[in-house]
C-alpha positions in Angstrom: -53.7 -75.6 49.5 -50.5 -74.5 47.8 -52.0 -75.3 44.4 -55.1 -73.2 45.1 -53.0 -70.3 46.2 -50.8 -70.5 43.0 -53.9 -70.5 40.8 -55.3 -67.5 42.5 -52.1 -65.6 42.2 -51.9 -66.4 38.5 -55.4 -65.2 37.9 -54.6 -61.9 39.7 -51.5 -61.5 37.5 -53.6 -62.0 34.4 -56.2 -59.4 35.5 -53.4 -56.8 36.2 -51.8 -57.5 32.8 -55.2 -56.9 31.1 -55.7 -53.8 33.0 -52.3 -52.4 32.0 -53.0 -53.0 28.3 -56.4 -51.3 28.4 -54.8 -48.2 30.0 -52.6 -47.4 27.0 -52.5 -43.7 26.1 -50.9 -41.5 23.4 -50.0 -37.9 22.6 -49.2 -36.7 19.1 -46.7 -33.8 18.8 -46.9 -31.7 15.6 -43.8 -30.6 13.9 -43.6 -27.2 12.2 -40.7 -26.2 10.0 -40.1 -24.0 6.9 -38.1 -23.8 3.7 -36.7 -20.3 2.8 -37.0 -18.7 -0.6 -33.7 -19.5 -2.3 -32.1 -19.1 -5.8 -28.8 -20.3 -7.2 -26.9 -20.7 -10.4 -23.9 -22.7 -11.5 -22.1 -23.7 -14.7 -20.0 -26.7 -15.7 -17.8 -24.4 -17.8 -17.0 -20.8 -17.1 -15.2 -20.1 -20.5 -16.4 -20.9 -24.0 -14.5 -20.3 -27.2 -16.0 -19.8 -30.7 -13.9 -21.8 -33.2 -14.8 -19.8 -36.3 -13.8 -16.3 -37.4 -16.5 -13.8 -36.4 -16.4 -12.2 -39.9 -16.9 -13.2 -43.5 -14.4 -12.7 -46.3 -15.3 -8.9 -46.4 -14.4 -8.6 -42.6 -18.1 -7.9 -41.8 -19.9 -9.7 -38.9 -21.3 -13.0 -40.0 -25.1 -13.5 -39.5 -24.7 -16.7 -37.5 -22.6 -15.4 -34.7 -25.4 -15.0 -32.1 -26.6 -18.5 -32.7 -23.0 -19.8 -32.3 -22.7 -17.9 -29.0 -26.0 -19.4 -27.8 -24.9 -22.9 -28.8 -21.6 -22.5 -26.9 -23.4 -21.2 -23.8 -25.8 -24.2 -24.0 -22.8 -26.5 -24.0 -21.6 -24.9 -20.7 -24.6 -26.5 -19.0 -25.7 -23.6 -16.8 -28.2 -24.7 -14.1 -30.3 -22.2 -12.2 -33.1 -22.5 -9.7 -35.5 -20.5 -7.7 -37.8 -22.4 -5.3 -40.2 -19.5 -4.7 -42.5 -17.5 -7.0 -41.9 -14.0 -8.5 -38.2 -14.4 -8.6 -35.9 -11.9 -10.2 -33.8 -13.1 -13.1 -31.3 -11.0 -15.1 -29.3 -12.1 -18.0 -26.6 -9.6 -18.8 -24.5 -9.8 -22.0 -21.3 -7.8 -22.5 -20.7 -7.0 -26.1 -17.8 -8.7 -27.8 -14.9 -6.2 -27.6 -11.5 -6.2 -29.3 -8.8 -6.7 -26.8 -7.0 -3.4 -26.5 -10.0 -1.4 -27.6 -10.4 2.0 -26.0 -13.6 4.0 -25.4 -16.7 2.8 -27.2 -16.1 4.0 -30.7 -14.4 3.1 -34.0 -10.7 2.4 -34.4 -8.3 4.1 -36.9 -9.5 3.8 -40.4 -13.1 3.6 -39.4 -13.2 0.0 -38.4 -15.6 -1.3 -35.7 -14.2 -3.0 -32.6 -17.3 -4.1 -30.9 -20.0 -6.6 -31.8 -23.5 -6.3 -30.3 -25.7 -9.4 -30.0 -28.7 -10.3 -27.9 -30.0 -13.6 -26.4 -33.3 -14.9 -25.0 -32.9 -17.3 -22.0 -35.3 -20.0 -20.9 -35.4 -23.2 -18.7 -37.6 -26.2 -19.7 -39.6 -23.9 -22.0 -40.2 -21.2 -19.3 -38.9 -17.7 -20.4 -36.4 -16.2 -18.0 -35.0 -13.0 -19.4 -33.7 -11.4 -22.6 -30.6 -9.3 -23.0 -32.4 -7.1 -25.5 -34.2 -5.4 -22.6 -32.8 -3.5 -19.6 -33.2 -4.7 -16.0 -34.4 -7.8 -14.4 -37.4 -10.0 -15.4 -39.9 -11.2 -12.8 -40.5 -14.9 -13.2 -43.8 -15.9 -11.7 -43.2 -19.7 -11.6 -40.7 -21.7 -9.6 -38.0 -23.2 -11.8 -35.1 -25.6 -11.6 -36.5 -28.2 -9.3 -34.6 -31.1 -11.0 -30.8 -31.2 -10.4 -29.7 -33.6 -13.1 -26.8 -32.4 -15.3 -27.6 -35.0 -17.9 -31.1 -33.7 -18.6 -31.1 -30.7 -20.9 -34.5 -29.6 -19.3 -32.5 -28.6 -16.2 -30.2 -26.2 -18.1 -30.7 -22.6 -18.9 -31.0 -22.5 -22.6 -30.0 -19.6 -24.9 -31.2 -18.6 -28.3 -30.9 -15.6 -30.6 -33.2 -12.9 -29.2 -36.3 -12.3 -31.2 -35.8 -8.6 -30.7 -32.4 -7.2 -31.9 -30.7 -10.6 -31.6 -28.6 -10.6 -34.8 -24.9 -9.9 -34.2 -23.8 -6.6 -35.7 -20.8 -4.3 -35.7 -21.5 -1.6 -33.1 -20.4 1.5 -31.2 -21.5 4.1 -28.7 -22.8 2.0 -25.9 -22.7 3.5 -22.4 -21.3 0.2 -20.9 -20.5 -3.2 -22.1 -23.8 -4.6 -20.9 -26.0 -1.6 -22.0 -28.7 -2.1 -24.6 -28.0 1.3 -26.3 -25.2 0.0 -28.6 -25.8 1.3 -32.1 -26.0 -0.8 -35.2 -23.1 -0.1 -37.6 -23.9 -2.5 -40.4 -21.7 -0.5 -42.8 -18.5 -1.2 -40.8 -15.9 -3.9 -41.1 -14.3 -5.3 -38.0 -10.7 -4.6 -36.9 -8.6 -7.7 -36.6 -7.8 -9.0 -33.1 -9.1 -11.2 -30.3 -12.6 -10.4 -29.1 -14.0 -11.2 -25.7 -17.3 -10.7 -24.0 -19.5 -12.4 -21.4 -22.9 -13.5 -20.3 -23.9 -13.3 -16.7 -27.0 -15.0 -15.2 -28.2 -13.4 -12.0 -31.1 -14.9 -9.9 -32.6 -13.6 -6.7 -35.7 -14.7 -4.6 -38.9 -12.8 -4.9 -40.0 -10.6 -2.0 
């Protein structure tokens, strides 16, 4: 009698187990999130130095100065990104100015004390902006998705601008970054230390 009761109880337990398995249910929950439009820029070096005199034996600006500036900037490994489309990119160049220069004109004896140059900037073949034009450029594509410092395709690359890129003695600009500096090819450069800058500005599109 006890054996029969045990067998019946075991059978009932099996039926209950099978019933519990067949009653399995599920509910999926969707996850919604977002990534904001962001841009950023950094550089591995914030100062570069040209190792060669800016002028030739006649104290006139050498033709290769702009390319030398571009090469030095490329060595600074500037990395920029914008993860959205239609971003704003501005590359500002401040003319090379003689330390101690005043105003925006010539120095005693008719020597120039400013050097104008212009650069085109790109990243992985995508044009970003040129200092030969005023204001920001709108870049339709995303750029800078790869963060590797060792891959030159991630770096902002500079080259002599195709428009007004050659370095030249200059005067008369309304500000160091203005594009209205005149060309003074008939002027020699006053001796001294010259400093300038290039600033890369990125901002998300609307």
